[in-house]
N, C-alpha and C positions, 0 to 999 in steps of 0.2 A: 505494501500501500503507499511505502514511505516513495519509495523509488516511482511508481507510477506517478505520486505527488510531483516531485521532483520535475521528473516531466516535464506532465502540464506545464509548469512554473515556468521550463525554459523554450517549448514552444510559444505558449502565450508569453512570454520578453520575446523572443525572436520574426512572434506575425510582428503585435508592435510598434517594434525597429522600421519591420519595412515598412509596415504604413507611418510610419514618423517619416521617411530618407518618399516614399513618395509624396503622400503633404508636403513635405519644402520642394520636393522637387515641379511639383505645381506652381506656387506661390514663386520658384526662381520663372519656372519660362512667363507667368503672369508679370515677371517683372516685378513683384510685391518684395523679394528678396535682389540683396544684387552674386556675385558671384561669390565673394568673399566672403559673405555673411551668411549664404548658403556653406558650404568649405566647415565655416564655423561653429553652424547650430548642427551637422550633420554627423558632427567631431567629436560636440559632446556626447556624452551618455544618460541614457535618462533616466539611473542614478548614480549617487557618488554614494560608494563606504567612504563611511571616516571613524567605521566602530561600531558606537556605540552609537551615533545614528547615519541612518539611511535617504541622503537630500532627492528631495525632488525636481530634478531641472523642470522634467514635460511638462511640470502639471500647470504652467502656463497653456505653453499648444494644446492640452489637455484639457482648462477649469479658466485661462484668461485670464489667468491669471498666478504671479510664483505661490510657492508652497508659499506661510504665516513659521515665525518660529514664534514656538510659548516657553520664555523668558521661566517660568517658575516650575522649580528643580533642574531643575539645569545648570552647571558650572559654567562661570565668567571662561573658562579655554574650551569650553562646549558647545558656544555662545560662536565665541572667537571663530571656532571653525568651522561652522555652522555659514555662519558671514559671510567672511574670508568664499567659500565652495558657491558660496551664488555671487555671485561677485562677480566670481573670474569669468561664468558665466551670464555675467550682464542682467544677474538679474535683480530687478528693483526691489530694497529688502524691507520690510516689518515685523520687529521685534516686540510680543507685549507681553505686560508682567511684572513689565525688570522690574529689575530694584535701582533708586537714583546709587548702590554703593555697585552694583556694574555697570552700568550706567555710564560714570566712573570709570573702571577703569580702560568700558572698549573706548567712550570716547576721547579715550587719551590711543590707543589700537586703529583706529577709525578718524579721521580727519573732517570729512565730507558727513557725518553722523547727525545725524539731529532730536534730542530727547524731548518728549515729553515728561513732568515730571507734571504733572496733572493726570496724565492720564498713562503714566511710564510702560510711554511707548518707542520705539527707536527708530528711525528711519534713515534709510542711504539711495541717496538718488540716482541714481545709470545711469540719467539723461533719457534712456531705453523709452519709446514713448510705449500709454497703454491706450488713449484716446486714436481714433478714425481720420480727423483731421479738429482742425482749431475751432472744434465749440465741438466742447468737451459737453456729456449726461452730466443731470444742474438735480443734489441733495439737495435736500431743512438739516437742521441738526431742531428740534426746536425741544428743552431744557428746563421738566416744573420751577425747579428750585433751586437751591445755588449745592445746595449736598447732590445733587446726581450731576452737580462736573468733573470726575472724576467717571463715571462711566462714557458721558455727553462726550468726551475731549479723547477716550477712547477708539469714540465711533467714530470722531468727530478726523481726526487720522489715521484712522484707516480705511474711510473715504476717499480722500484726501490719496493714498497712496492707491487705491485703484487707477485715478488720473481722474477723479470725476471733482467737479468743485462743489463748493459745499459753503453751505453759510450757518451759521451758529444764531438761533435766541433761545436767550437765558434767559429766565426766573419767570414762567410764564405759566404757572401752577394755575386750573383752578381755581384756585382762594383767592387767586384778582378776574375772573372771567375778561377783564375790561385787555386784559396787557396782549393779548390773542389776539385780540381784531386787529390795529395796526398793522400786524403781519403775513394776517391771510392774500392779497392781495402777491408779495412774492410769496407767500406754500404753491398759490394756485401756479407758478412760473417753472416748478421742476417738476423732475421724473419720481423721484420719493425720494417721503417723507421721515424720520425716525421720531421715534418721543420716547423720549423717556425720564421716567415717572416714577416716585415710591409711595410712600402713605399709600392712601388706598389701587389712585390705578388709573384714576379715573381719564386723561387726560387724551388719552390714543382716539380713546371713541369721541367725546371735543371735537380735536385737527379733524376723524377722518368723517367724520358729518360736515367737512367747509369744503370738503376736497372731495376729488375726479382720478384721486392718485395713489398707489401701494401705498401704505401706516405702517413702516414696523414698530413697532412695540416694545420697547422695554424696563422689565419692570426690576429697579433695582430694592435690597437692600434697607435701602434709608425709611426708617419710621420708628413708632412706639415699638411697647410689646405684640400687642394685636395683628401689627405688621409679619409675624415671625421672618423674619429674616429675605422679607422678599413674595415670601407663597398668595400671599393677600394677594398686593400688585399685581402678581401672577395671574393670578382666578376669575382674578377682576379681568383684565384682558384678553383672558384669552374666552373672560363669555363678555364683550365687547356688545355691543345692537348692532353696532358700523362694521357695515361689511365690507369694507377695505381693507382694512386693520387682522392685517397678524406680527403671530409675538414669537418672542429672541427670549433662551437663558434669561434669568433674573442674573440684573448686573454683563449680561454679555453684549456689548456698548460695541470693545470686534465683529462679533459676530453681521450685528444690525448695520453696520456699516458699511463689508466686503457685498451683504447685500443687499443692498443701494448703491451701491460702488457697480453690483454686477450689469443691476435695474440697471443705471443711467448710461451705462458704456450704453445698452440692447438698444438704447431709443437712441444714442448716438448715433451709433452704425444701422440707427433704421435710417432716424432726418438725411446722414447723408449714403447713401444709398437712392434717398428721392429724392437732392439735390434742392437748389435753398430754397426757400420756400421765398413768395410773391413780397416780400416784408424784410426778409431780408437783403434780397436783391436791390432794389430802392436805397435801401441803405448803402 
């Protein structure tokens, strides 16, 4: 059984390599890849074995975005090796849940790195574009309270890393409903909205009731005893009456930013395929 499993895995890898080369060859013929770029990507392995980590360098081809590094539980040296491997392959780097102590060390080794102390993210932009033209997708983030800011900041940094243009609206919770009203016109112009809220988690339903785009709700662990570490907000959001609201895990700003970024990327690709709008041509 073990030999059969190993043979199947080897065969799968062989087929995947053939599929990768075929896809890159089509891009070369279409002019989307130069000869030098084709040689580089074909010569790059899909997975790099670093011992403790198996770095997935084929993730962007399959899923649209590179692999993201979750820093909790990893040593600084392990994170350093993974980042180095990604940079060598030309990937834009995103590390989440990174402590300030580890960030200090990585910042000394990677001068181009940018650390968000609030969102606990570390990013390095290689200059490789993710979006398809000069009109990237648009994401808005609505944060209920300033205590929710760390989760909102993680979503902000992640969505930016995907290539989206991102706008953050802070401290517009339901206790002051008039604070949302001035932002509705801007929210109606984006491809996806992330709503971050703790306590009872009511804000995503309110926002969703005003918009005709996907609303990604992020429950946070902010609140008093009956908040139950975010479960109350999570259950409230899962039971939202607003049909355009979908929910991610508690404090999962990264997941919301990633999904919103993918939605925005696809929207940008669709607009590029359809060509400029009459309004854009006049401007």
